C-alpha positions as CSV (number, residue, x, y, z in Angstrom):
1,M,-121.1,-17.1,-79.4
2,L,-121.7,-19.8,-81.8
3,L,-119.0,-22.0,-80.4
4,Q,-120.0,-21.5,-76.8
5,I,-123.5,-22.7,-77.5
6,I,-122.3,-25.6,-79.5
7,I,-120.0,-26.7,-76.7
8,T,-122.4,-26.1,-74.0
9,L,-124.9,-28.3,-75.8
10,F,-122.5,-31.0,-76.3
11,A,-121.6,-30.8,-72.7
12,I,-125.1,-31.3,-71.5
13,F,-125.5,-34.1,-74.1
14,A,-122.2,-35.8,-72.7
15,I,-123.4,-35.2,-69.2
16,S,-126.7,-37.2,-70.1
17,R,-124.8,-40.0,-71.5
18,S,-122.9,-40.3,-68.3
19,Y,-126.0,-40.1,-66.1
20,L,-127.6,-42.8,-68.2
21,R,-124.4,-44.9,-67.9
22,F,-124.6,-44.4,-64.3
23,K,-128.3,-45.0,-63.9
24,N,-127.7,-48.6,-65.8
25,N,-125.0,-49.4,-63.4
26,N,-122.3,-49.2,-66.3
27,E,-120.5,-46.3,-64.4
28,S,-119.7,-45.8,-60.8
29,F,-121.0,-42.8,-59.0
30,W,-117.2,-41.4,-58.8
31,E,-116.9,-42.0,-62.6
32,F,-120.1,-40.1,-63.2
33,L,-119.1,-37.1,-60.7
34,L,-115.8,-37.1,-62.4
35,W,-117.2,-36.7,-66.0
36,V,-119.9,-34.0,-64.6
37,C,-116.9,-31.8,-63.1
38,I,-114.9,-32.3,-66.3
39,W,-117.9,-31.0,-68.7
40,I,-119.0,-28.3,-66.2
41,S,-115.4,-27.2,-66.1
42,I,-115.1,-27.1,-69.7
43,V,-118.5,-25.1,-70.2
44,V,-117.2,-22.6,-67.4
45,V,-114.0,-22.1,-69.4
46,V,-115.7,-21.6,-72.8
47,L,-118.2,-19.2,-71.2
48,I,-115.6,-17.4,-69.0
49,P,-112.3,-17.7,-70.8
50,E,-110.7,-15.1,-68.7
51,I,-110.8,-17.6,-65.8
52,T,-107.9,-19.3,-67.2
53,A,-105.3,-16.4,-66.9
54,F,-104.4,-17.3,-63.3
55,P,-103.5,-21.0,-64.0
56,A,-101.5,-19.5,-67.0
57,K,-99.6,-17.0,-65.2
58,I,-98.6,-20.0,-62.5
59,F,-97.1,-22.0,-65.4
60,G,-95.7,-19.1,-67.1
61,I,-97.7,-19.2,-70.3
62,E,-98.9,-16.2,-71.7
63,R,-102.4,-17.1,-72.8
64,G,-104.9,-18.9,-70.6
65,I,-106.3,-20.9,-73.4
66,D,-102.5,-22.2,-74.3
67,A,-102.4,-23.6,-70.6
68,M,-105.7,-25.3,-70.9
69,I,-104.8,-26.9,-74.3
70,Y,-101.3,-28.1,-72.7
71,L,-103.1,-29.5,-70.0
72,S,-105.8,-31.1,-72.1
73,I,-103.2,-32.9,-74.2
74,V,-101.1,-34.2,-71.1
75,F,-104.6,-35.5,-69.6
76,L,-105.4,-37.1,-73.1
77,F,-101.9,-38.8,-73.2
78,Y,-102.3,-40.1,-69.9
79,S,-105.9,-41.3,-70.5
80,I,-104.7,-43.2,-73.8
81,Y,-101.8,-44.9,-71.6
82,R,-104.4,-46.0,-69.1
83,V,-106.5,-47.4,-71.6
84,Y,-103.6,-49.3,-73.5
85,S,-102.7,-50.7,-70.2
86,K,-106.1,-52.0,-69.3
87,I,-106.5,-53.6,-73.0
88,E,-103.0,-55.1,-72.4
89,K,-104.2,-56.7,-69.2
90,V,-107.5,-58.0,-70.7
91,E,-105.4,-59.6,-73.5
92,Q,-103.0,-61.4,-70.9
93,D,-106.2,-62.5,-68.9
94,I,-107.9,-63.8,-72.2
95,T,-104.8,-65.5,-73.2
96,K,-104.4,-67.1,-69.6
97,L,-108.3,-68.0,-69.7
98,T,-108.0,-69.8,-73.1
99,R,-105.0,-72.0,-72.3
100,E,-106.9,-73.0,-68.8
101,I,-109.9,-73.9,-71.0
102,T,-108.0,-75.7,-73.5
103,L,-105.9,-77.6,-71.0
104,N,-109.0,-78.6,-69.1
105,K,-110.7,-79.8,-72.3
106,K,-107.6,-81.9,-73.1
107,E,-107.6,-83.4,-69.7
108,N,-111.4,-84.1,-69.9
109,N,-110.9,-86.0,-73.3
110,N,-107.9,-88.3,-72.1
111,K,-110.2,-89.7,-69.2
């Protein structure tokens, strides 16, 4: 019971943070909607854990919560991969931009 309350309160907090980011144009509508759906799904699973039994049977896993943990781990690893890829791209862009600025300054100094 206490865990259900804590997770529900945290989900409300997370949704409010996402809403503020959306309101301040730091997050698109679709990102906001995705996070709302994720947090509502988490609350539903916490409040009605039996709901996970059906997906677990599809994957051949005995307990529903185990299936949710496995899926969560896969989602987290994928998310880490996406963030890592974006960071690599930003680093490459910064390096390219730095080179261009340096070359432009050098050309301007030689004139």
